[in-house]
N, C-alpha and C positions, 0 to 999 in steps of 0.2 A: 339535775343540773343541765342537761342537754336542753329540756323544753323551756328552761328559763333563759338560756342563751338565745333561742329561737324567737321567744317574745321579744326580747330586747333588740334583736335585730329588726324584727317587724316595726317596731316602735322608731327605730332609728330611719327606717325607710319611709315611714309616713311623715317624717317631720318636713321634707321638702313641699310636699303637697298642702300641708297646713300652713306654711309660711307662704306660698303662693296664693293661697286663698286670702289670708289676712292682708297682703299687700293689695290684691285686687279690691278688697273691701274698702281699703284706705283710699286708694286712687279713685274709686267710684264715689265715695263719701265726699271727698275735696272738690271733684268735679261738679257733682250734682247740688250739693248744698250751697256753693258759692260763698264761703265764709268770708272772703275779703270785703265783698259788697254789704253783707250783714254787718260786719264789724265797723265798715264805714259809716252806715247808716246809724248804727248805735252811737258812735263817737260824735256824729253830727248833732244829733238829739241832745245828747249830754251837753255838748258844748253850747248849743242855742239855749238850753234852759239854764245853764250856770251863767251865761253872759246877759241874757236878754230878758229873763223873767224876774224883774225888779219890783220891789215895793218901797214903801216909805217914802212917798213922792214929797218933794219941795219943788212946787211949781210944776215943770215938766221933766224933772230928772228924778229918777228913782236911785236911792241911796243904799238900798239893802238889796241882797240877792238870797238865794237858797242857803247859802252857808251862813247867813245871819239868822235864820229861823231858830228862835231859843224858847218859844212857848207855844201853846196853843193859839193864842190871838195872832202871833206872828205868822204861824202856819196858814191861818184862814185869810190873814191879810195878803200874804204871799200868793196864796191860791186864787184870791179874788182879783187882785190887782196885777199879779205877775203872770200866773200860769195860763190862766182862762184866756184873757186877751192874746196872749203868745199863740195858743193852740186854735182859738176860735177866730181870732182876728177882729179888728175894731170895725171894719166896714168891707164891703164886697170890693174886690180889686179886678180891674179889667187890664188886658194887654195892650190896650190903645187908649188915646186920651179922649176926653168928653168932646173936645173941639173936632175929632175926626168924624164923629158922626154928624153933627150939625153944619159941617161944611167949612 
């Protein structure tokens, strides 16, 4: 009986150090992994794909988005007309106008 009580007391005395170690791990993970920026980037990419990756064009307006993909043909149309131009870009962009270079 006495050795069992001593083992339980030792277990109770080790609890604060285990909690301190766990809290230190959580603080280091939150500070190092930068979860807020990762979540913000993920949300921005998701929003951009949902709002700007359109297909089923009529003239210059795409009428369907990722939520309207219902078949394999729709998926490949969305991939070809919506996602790839969004990711790759239709042309090379510059931070200055063409007139700036020519004077």
